[in-house]
C-alpha positions in Angstrom: -17.1 -25.0 -7.5 -17.9 -22.4 -10.0 -16.7 -18.9 -9.3 -18.1 -15.4 -10.2 -14.8 -14.3 -11.8 -11.5 -16.0 -12.5 -8.8 -16.4 -9.8 -5.9 -14.4 -11.6 -2.5 -16.2 -12.2 0.9 -14.7 -13.2 4.4 -13.9 -12.3 4.8 -10.0 -12.6 2.4 -8.6 -9.9 -1.1 -8.6 -8.4 -3.1 -6.0 -6.8 -6.7 -6.8 -5.3 -8.8 -4.2 -3.5 -12.2 -3.0 -2.8 -12.5 -0.6 -5.7 -11.5 -1.4 -9.3 -9.9 2.3 -9.6 -7.3 1.6 -6.7 -6.5 -1.8 -8.0 -5.8 -0.5 -11.5 -3.7 2.5 -10.1 -1.7 0.0 -8.0 -1.1 -2.3 -11.1 0.0 0.7 -13.2 2.7 1.2 -10.6 4.0 -2.4 -10.9 3.9 -2.1 -14.6 6.2 0.9 -14.4 8.7 -0.5 -12.2 7.5 0.4 -8.7 7.3 -2.1 -6.1 4.6 -3.5 -3.9 5.1 -0.7 -1.4 4.9 2.1 -4.1 1.8 0.4 -5.5 0.1 0.0 -2.1 0.5 3.7 -1.2 -0.9 4.8 -4.6 -3.9 2.5 -4.2 -4.4 3.6 -0.6 -4.7 7.3 -1.7 -6.9 6.4 -4.6 -9.2 4.7 -2.2 -9.6 7.8 -0.4 -11.2 9.5 -3.3 -12.9 6.5 -5.0 -14.5 5.2 -1.7 -15.0 8.5 0.5 -17.9 7.0 2.3 -15.6 4.3 3.6 -12.3 5.9 4.3 -10.6 9.3 3.9 -7.5 11.4 4.5 -8.8 12.0 8.2 -8.8 8.3 9.0 -6.1 5.7 9.8 -4.3 2.6 8.3 -2.8 -0.5 9.8 -0.8 -2.8 7.4 1.2 -5.9 7.4 4.2 -6.0 5.0 6.8 -8.4 4.0 10.0 -6.9 2.6 12.5 -9.3 0.7 15.2 -7.1 1.9 14.2 -7.4 5.5 13.1 -11.1 5.2 10.4 -10.5 7.9 6.8 -9.4 8.4 6.4 -6.0 9.9 3.4 -4.2 11.2 2.8 -0.6 10.2 0.7 1.3 12.7 -1.0 4.2 11.2 -3.5 4.4 13.9 -3.7 7.8 15.5 -4.1 8.3 19.2 -6.8 10.1 21.4 -6.1 13.8 22.2 -4.3 14.7 25.4 -7.4 16.4 26.7 -9.7 13.2 26.1 -10.2 12.0 29.6 -13.2 10.1 30.9 -14.0 13.1 33.1 -13.9 15.5 30.2 -16.6 13.5 28.5 -18.7 12.7 31.5 -18.7 16.5 32.3 -20.6 16.8 29.0 -23.2 14.3 30.2 -22.1 11.5 28.0 -22.0 7.9 28.8 -20.5 7.0 25.3 -18.2 8.8 22.9 -20.4 9.9 20.2 -20.3 7.9 16.9 -20.0 11.1 14.8 -18.7 14.6 15.2 -15.4 16.1 16.5 -15.4 14.5 20.1 -14.7 11.0 18.5 -11.7 12.3 16.6 -8.2 10.9 16.8 -5.0 12.0 15.2 -5.5 11.1 11.5 -2.9 8.5 11.0 -3.5 7.3 7.4 -1.2 9.9 5.9 1.6 9.2 8.3 1.3 5.4 7.8 1.4 5.4 4.1 4.4 7.8 4.1 6.2 5.6 6.6 5.7 2.7 4.2 6.9 4.7 1.1 9.9 6.1 2.9 11.1 2.7 4.5 10.4 0.3 1.7 9.2 2.2 -1.3 11.1 3.6 -4.2 8.9 6.2 -5.8 8.7 9.9 -5.1 5.7 11.5 -3.2 4.5 13.3 -6.3 4.3 10.2 -8.3 2.3 8.0 -5.7 -0.1 10.9 -5.1 -0.7 11.7 -8.9 -3.6 9.2 -9.4 -5.6 10.3 -6.3 -4.9 14.0 -7.1 -6.2 13.7 -10.6 -9.4 11.8 -9.4 -10.0 14.3 -6.9 -9.8 17.1 -9.5 -11.3 15.4 -12.5 -13.9 13.2 -10.5 -14.7 9.7 -9.9 -17.8 7.7 -10.8 -20.3 7.7 -8.0 -21.0 4.3 -6.9 -24.5 3.2 -5.9 -23.2 2.9 -2.4 -21.9 6.4 -2.3 -25.2 7.7 -3.8 -27.1 5.9 -1.0 -24.8 6.9 1.8 -24.9 10.6 1.0 -28.7 10.4 0.4 -29.1 9.0 3.9 -27.4 11.9 5.5 -28.3 14.7 2.9 -30.7 16.4 5.2 -28.4 16.3 8.2 -25.7 17.8 6.1 -28.0 20.7 5.0 -29.2 21.2 8.6 -26.4 20.6 10.6 -23.3 20.2 8.7 -23.1 22.9 5.9 -19.5 22.3 5.1 -20.1 18.7 4.3 -23.3 19.8 2.2 -21.1 22.1 0.3 -18.6 19.3 -0.5 -20.8 16.4 -1.0 -24.1 17.7 -2.3 -23.0 19.6 -5.6 -25.7 22.0 -6.6 -27.5 20.9 -3.4 -28.4 17.7 -4.8 -27.5 14.1 -3.9 -25.1 13.0 -6.7 -26.6 10.4 -8.9 -25.1 6.8 -9.3 -22.6 7.0 -12.1 -22.3 10.9 -12.0 -18.8 12.4 -11.7 -17.9 13.6 -8.2 -15.0 16.0 -7.6 -13.1 17.1 -4.5 -11.0 20.2 -5.6 -10.4 21.2 -2.0 -8.7 17.7 -1.4 -6.7 18.1 -4.6 -5.6 21.6 -3.7 -4.5 20.0 -0.2 -2.4 17.3 -1.9 -0.9 19.8 -4.4 0.2 22.1 -1.6 1.7 19.2 0.5 3.9 18.0 -2.6 4.9 21.7 -3.4 6.1 22.1 0.2 7.9 18.8 0.3 9.7 19.3 -3.1 11.0 22.7 -1.9 13.2 20.7 0.6 15.4 19.5 -2.3 16.0 16.3 -4.4 16.6 13.9 -1.4 13.4 11.4 -1.3 13.6 10.9 2.4 13.8 14.5 3.3 11.1 15.2 0.8 8.7 12.7 2.4 9.6 13.8 5.9 8.9 17.5 4.7 5.4 16.2 3.5 4.8 14.5 6.9 5.7 17.8 8.7 3.3 19.7 6.5 0.6 17.4 7.5 1.3 17.0 11.3 2.9 20.3 12.0 2.3 22.6 9.1 -0.7 24.1 7.3 -2.9 20.9 7.5 -2.5 20.7 11.4 -3.2 24.3 11.7 -6.6 23.9 9.8 -7.5 20.8 11.8 -6.7 22.5 15.1 -8.6 25.7 14.2 -11.8 23.6 13.0 -11.8 21.7 16.5 -11.4 24.7 18.6 -14.2 26.6 16.6 -18.0 26.2 16.6 -19.8 23.0 17.9 -21.4 20.5 15.5 -24.2 18.1 16.2 -23.3 14.6 16.8 -24.9 11.4 17.8 -25.6 12.7 21.3 -28.1 15.1 19.6 -26.2 18.1 20.8 -23.4 20.4 19.4 -19.8 19.8 20.5 -16.5 21.2 19.4 -13.2 19.0 19.2 -10.6 18.2 21.5 -7.7 17.5 19.1 -5.0 20.2 19.2 -2.0 21.0 17.0 0.4 19.5 19.8 -1.5 16.2 19.5 -0.8 16.0 15.9 2.9 17.4 16.2 3.8 14.6 18.8 2.5 11.7 16.8 4.3 9.4 14.4 3.4 6.2 12.7 5.5 3.3 14.0 6.8 0.0 12.7 6.2 -3.0 15.2 6.5 -6.7 15.5 3.2 -8.6 14.5 1.4 -11.1 16.8 1.7 -14.6 15.3 0.2 -18.1 15.8 1.3 -21.4 13.9 -1.7 -23.3 12.7 -1.7 -26.4 10.3 1.6 -25.5 8.7 1.1 -21.9 8.2 2.2 -18.9 10.5 -0.6 -16.3 10.7 0.5 -12.6 11.5 -1.8 -9.9 12.8 -1.4 -6.6 14.5 -0.9 -6.2 18.2 -3.7 -6.0 20.7 -4.3 -2.3 20.0 -6.4 -3.8 17.4 -8.6 -6.9 17.3 -6.4 -9.0 15.2 -5.1 -11.3 17.8 -8.7 -12.4 18.1 -8.2 -14.1 14.7 -5.2 -16.0 16.3 -7.0 -17.0 19.3 -9.9 -18.5 17.1 -7.2 -20.7 15.5 -5.9 -21.7 18.8 -9.2 -22.8 19.8 -10.1 -24.6 16.5 -6.7 -26.3 16.5 -8.4 -29.2 18.5 -11.1 -30.0 15.8 -10.9 -31.8 12.6 -12.7 -29.2 10.6 -11.8 -30.9 7.1 -14.1 -33.8 8.4 -16.8 -31.5 9.8 -20.4 -31.3 8.2 -21.2 -27.8 6.9 -23.4 -27.0 10.0 -20.9 -28.5 12.4 -18.2 -26.3 10.7 -20.3 -23.0 11.1 -21.3 -23.9 14.5 -17.7 -24.7 15.8 -16.3 -21.6 14.1 -19.0 -19.5 15.4 -18.6 -20.8 19.1 -14.8 -20.3 19.0 -15.3 -16.6 17.7 -17.6 -15.9 20.6 -14.9 -17.0 23.2 -12.1 -15.0 21.4 -14.1 -12.0 21.0 -15.1 -12.1 24.7 -11.5 -12.1 25.5 -11.1 -9.2 23.1 -13.7 -7.3 25.1 -12.0 -7.9 28.6 -8.4 -7.8 27.6 -7.5 -5.9 24.5 -6.1 -2.3 24.5 -3.0 -0.3 23.8 -0.3 -2.2 25.3 1.5 0.9 26.0 -1.3 1.8 28.5 -2.8 -1.6 29.5 -1.3 -4.9 30.8 -2.6 -7.1 27.9 -1.7 -10.9 28.8 -1.5 -11.7 25.2 1.1 -14.7 25.3 -1.3 -16.5 27.8 -4.4 -15.6 25.5 -2.6 -17.2 22.7 -1.2 -20.1 24.6 -2.3 -23.7 23.9 -2.7 -24.4 27.7 -5.3 -21.4 28.1 -7.2 -22.3 24.9 -7.3 -26.1 25.8 -9.4 -24.9 28.9 -11.4 -22.4 26.9 -12.2 -24.9 24.2 -14.0 -27.2 26.7 -16.7 -24.5 26.9 -17.8 -25.2 23.4 -20.7 -27.5 23.4 -23.1 -29.0 21.2 -25.4 -25.9 21.5 -25.0 -22.2 20.7 -23.9 -20.2 23.9 -25.9 -17.0 24.8 -23.5 -15.8 27.3 -20.5 -13.5 27.0 -17.7 -15.6 28.8 -14.3 -14.0 28.8 -11.5 -16.0 30.3 -9.1 -15.6 33.2 -5.7 -15.5 31.7 -2.9 -15.9 34.6 -5.8 -16.1 37.0 -6.7 -12.5 36.4 -10.3 -11.5 36.9 -11.9 -10.1 33.7 -13.5 -6.8 33.5 -16.2 -6.2 30.9 -17.5 -2.6 29.8 -21.0 -3.4 29.3 -23.3 -1.0 27.0 -25.4 1.3 29.3 -28.7 0.9 27.7 -30.9 -1.3 25.6 -29.8 -2.6 22.3 -31.0 -0.5 19.5 -32.2 -2.1 16.3 -32.9 -0.6 12.8 -36.5 -1.4 12.5 -36.2 -1.3 8.5 -33.3 -3.9 8.4 -33.8 -5.8 11.6 -29.8 -5.5 11.9 -28.3 -3.9 14.9 -27.9 -0.3 14.0 -24.2 -0.1 15.4 -23.1 -2.8 13.3 -20.4 -1.7 10.6 -18.4 1.4 10.0 -19.7 4.0 10.6 -22.9 4.7 12.3 -24.4 7.9 11.5 -27.4 9.2 13.4 -29.3 12.4 14.4 -30.7 11.6 17.8 -33.2 14.5 18.4 -36.2 12.5 18.8 -37.5 13.1 15.3 -36.9 11.7 11.9 -36.2 14.2 9.1 -37.7 13.6 5.6 -38.2 9.9 6.2 -34.6 9.2 7.6 -33.0 9.5 11.1 -29.6 10.0 9.3 -28.5 6.3 10.3 -26.4 4.5 7.7 -24.4 1.3 7.9 -21.0 1.7 6.5 -17.9 -0.3 6.1 -14.1 0.4 5.2 -11.5 -0.6 2.6 -8.9 -3.3 2.1 -6.1 -3.7 -0.4 -3.5 -6.5 -1.1 -0.4 -6.2 -3.2 2.6 -8.6 -4.2 5.2 -7.9 -6.8 7.5 -9.9 -8.9 10.5 -9.4 -6.3 8.5 -11.0 -3.5 7.3 -8.0 -1.5 3.8 -8.2 -0.3 1.4 -6.0 1.5 -1.9 -6.3 3.4 -3.6 -3.0 4.4 -7.0 -2.0 5.8 -7.5 1.8 5.4 -10.5 3.2 7.0 -11.9 6.2 9.0 -12.5 9.8 8.1 -15.6 8.7 6.3 -17.6 11.6 4.6 -20.3 10.7 7.2 -17.9 10.7 10.2 -17.8 14.6 11.0 -18.3 17.9 9.3 -15.9 18.4 6.3 -13.1 20.9 7.1 -13.6 23.1 4.0 -10.1 24.3 3.4 -8.8 20.7 3.3 -11.6 18.8 1.5 -11.8 16.1 4.2 -13.2 15.3 7.7 -11.9 13.7 10.6 -12.3 10.2 11.8 -14.3 8.8 14.8 -12.1 6.1 16.2 -12.3 7.2 19.6 -15.9 5.9 19.7 -14.3 2.6 20.3 -13.0 3.7 23.8 -15.2 3.1 26.8 -15.9 6.0 29.3 -15.2 3.9 32.1 -12.0 3.5 34.1 -10.7 0.1 34.4 -11.1 -1.9 31.2 -8.0 -2.0 28.8 -10.0 -0.4 26.1 -11.1 2.6 28.3 -10.5 6.3 26.9 -7.1 7.4 27.9 -5.2 10.5 26.7 -2.7 9.7 23.9 -3.7 6.0 23.5 -4.8 4.2 20.5 -8.4 3.0 20.5 -8.8 -0.7 20.3 -9.6 -0.7 16.5 -11.3 -3.4 14.6 -9.0 -2.7 11.4 -7.3 -5.9 10.9 -5.2 -6.8 7.9 -3.9 -10.5 7.7 -0.9 -12.4 6.6 0.3 -15.9 6.4 3.7 -17.5 5.9 4.5 -21.0 4.9 8.0 -22.4 6.1 8.8 -18.8 6.9 8.3 -17.6 3.5 5.3 -15.1 2.4 2.3 -17.0 1.2 -0.9 -15.2 1.6 -1.9 -11.5 2.2 -5.7 -10.9 2.7 -8.5 -9.1 4.5 -11.8 -7.6 4.4 -13.7 -4.4 5.5 -16.4 -4.9 8.2 -15.7 -3.7 11.6 -16.2 -6.4 14.2 -16.8 -8.9 11.4 -13.3 -8.6 9.9 -12.0 -11.2 12.0 -14.8 -13.6 11.4 -15.2 -13.5 7.7 -11.1 -13.5 7.3 -11.0 -16.6 9.7 -13.7 -18.4 7.5 -11.9 -17.7 4.3 -8.5 -19.1 5.6 -10.1 -22.0 6.9 -11.9 -22.7 3.7 -8.6 -22.6 1.9 -6.7 -24.8 4.4 -9.5 -27.4 5.2 -11.9 -27.3 2.5 -9.5 -27.2 -0.4 -11.0 -24.1 -1.9 -9.0 -21.5 -4.2 -8.8 -18.0 -3.2 -11.7 -17.0 -5.4 -13.7 -19.9 -4.5 -13.3 -19.1 -0.7 -14.4 -15.6 -1.3 -17.4 -16.3 -3.4 -18.6 -19.2 -0.9 -21.6 -18.4 1.3 -20.5 -16.2 4.3 -21.7 -15.9 7.9 -21.0 -14.0 11.2 -22.2 -13.7 14.7 -23.6 -10.5 16.4 -23.1 -12.0 19.9 -20.4 -9.8 21.2 -20.9 -6.0 21.9 -20.3 -3.8 18.8 -17.2 -1.7 18.8 -19.2 1.1 17.3 -21.7 3.5 18.8 -24.1 2.7 20.3 -22.3 -0.5 21.4 -25.2 -2.9 21.5 -25.1 -6.7 21.0 -27.5 -9.4 19.9 -26.5 -12.6 21.8 -26.9 -15.8 19.8 -27.7 -14.1 16.6 -26.1 -15.6 13.6 -26.3 -14.0 10.0 -26.0 -16.4 7.0 -26.3 -15.4 3.4 -29.4 -16.9 2.0 -27.5 -19.1 -0.3 -26.6 -21.3 2.6 -28.4 -24.6 2.3 -31.7 -24.9 4.0 -30.7 -28.0 5.9 -27.6 -26.4 7.2 -29.7 -23.5 8.5 -32.3 -25.8 10.0 -29.4 -27.8 11.8 -27.9 -24.6 13.2 -31.3 -23.5 14.6 -31.6 -27.0 16.2 -28.4 -26.2 17.8 -29.7 -23.1 19.4 -28.4 -20.3 17.0 -30.8 -17.4 16.2 -30.1 -17.6 12.6 -31.2 -14.5 10.4 -30.7 -15.1 6.7 -29.3 -12.2 4.6 -29.2 -11.2 1.0 -27.2 -14.0 -0.8 -24.3 -11.5 -1.7 -24.0 -9.1 1.3 -21.6 -10.4 3.8 -17.9 -9.9 3.5 -15.7 -7.9 1.1 -12.5 -10.0 1.0 -9.6 -9.7 -1.1 -6.3 -11.8 -1.4 -3.0 -12.1 -3.2 -0.8 -15.0 -2.8 2.6 -16.7 -3.8 2.5 -20.2 -4.7 4.9 -22.7 -3.1 8.1 -22.9 -5.3 8.0 -19.3 -6.3 11.4 -17.8 -6.2 12.2 -14.1 -6.5 14.5 -13.1 -9.4 17.3 -13.5 -10.4 17.3 -16.9 -8.5 16.3 -19.9 -10.6 12.7 -19.8 -11.5 10.4 -21.8 -9.3 7.3 -23.9 -10.4 4.7 -21.4 -8.7 2.9 -18.2 -9.6 1.5 -15.1 -7.9 -2.3 -15.3 -7.6 -5.2 -12.8 -6.7 -8.8 -12.8 -6.2 -11.4 -10.0 -5.1 -14.9 -9.9 -3.9 -17.9 -9.7 -6.3 -20.2 -8.4 -3.5 -21.3 -4.7 -4.1 -19.9 -5.0 -7.7 -16.7 -2.9 -7.1 -14.2 -5.0 -5.6 -11.4 -5.9 -8.3 -8.1 -7.9 -8.7 -5.8 -7.2 -11.4 -2.4 -8.8 -12.4 -0.4 -10.5 -14.9 
């Protein structure tokens, strides 16, 4: 199979991400003696500047890391929590049935900064100034405007001018949508990072003390003060069509810290796959593997492969809807959901035809509770795609279109993977705080995220809104071990689709014999069957999107099986990247092995990039 670009092979280090500037910045760290964690943190901060429509400083980051010194996979949870004042009754009193998809009411504690700093402190070697330097420089001097940035800002430009003037001041230089290829700066963000570094370095030469001082500046100092003041100030229009202030307070920020946790794992065909806990959707990936364990996918026809994988996803994601939530507040029966006995029973529901039902299971005999959307499914008439699909959804719902647009835009998120010559490896999926999320805080140069839109305004379901809880996020980095040793770090943006596209990628490598780049380039597919995690929380039962490069006979077979197939542009589904360590690789100074480090990145959108040597 031909590929769009070479699969990289080397033995010094590899970085793959959704933007070439981040990959290059990360690789420059590896070239100068930094390790995978230093490189990942550097690349993560660059992504905030290079892809501001997909993530930002006000967002969050989950990551899976392998440390050679620890000899284990750990989960870094940089997912912030809901405010203490965020109760179901508080939103109901505002006349809301759903948490708005934009604006301040959907804000959680911005966890990305704390997550990256935790990684840097525990496993990194570089100082804060050094890992922030590339992002600070890009914010000050500017980054090239991607076509997608131009389109995203253009879609919301009128809304910015009318309703979010602080965002207009930041993202509409000279009151114009920046042209593709133009230089886009963010001097306010550069000033924020410069002040954080200065306050951190004032605490002396100790690296850990410096990093902790930076964390305090963000969550207890001037950054927290500005965020709290902004939320307590005037109201801003959101997707409800009305103006609301925010609930996030200084106490919410000061009481939160990023954490290190054990990953959820599942053994499948000789590999151990690692994901976040059920505060994210990651275990749905593992449950799909548990369901698919009963099939010979290597022998399946192309249509049978797509059908079986899709039907397994429907069952796993139905369980996500009924059972996943922050395990500190919800009793999530994860061990049963991933058990072979439970999935043997669930597998019997997969038949020869596509299911049009949402069918959660009854682990341990418990009755599932589904938080159903309150209204009809909204569809974007221009694209035929559910308007809530992707990250984020931005819309002005006042009953009128403005200059030909309702402010609605499909978004995404970011991903990066790093492996170094010592064997350390990182998979991270930063997201949130998109420039379209909420009004820009002018003193800081960034906006808050909207992750609380994933919480249901209903008592009972595990993913219901609760004060101080993590929303059940879609962000889902992936990791796989072979014989207890790190093998593969991978992932993709894409909201609910992350743990569909990533599953297909891994299955293609394991069962179809594809290389990393081949598996990324192969025609992709995903289901819209399960309710979206994003406002307005709709679903399209039975709908299956496939890239139009898919063989026509396969499409016909899928339709015969009852799937409502909707072909999409041939290079539009998925933004995967991956790094790997071949079997036989040994970290220096041990005897050299026979394997290499490898990397691959997504060609879709013409911005993903892998680099290494």
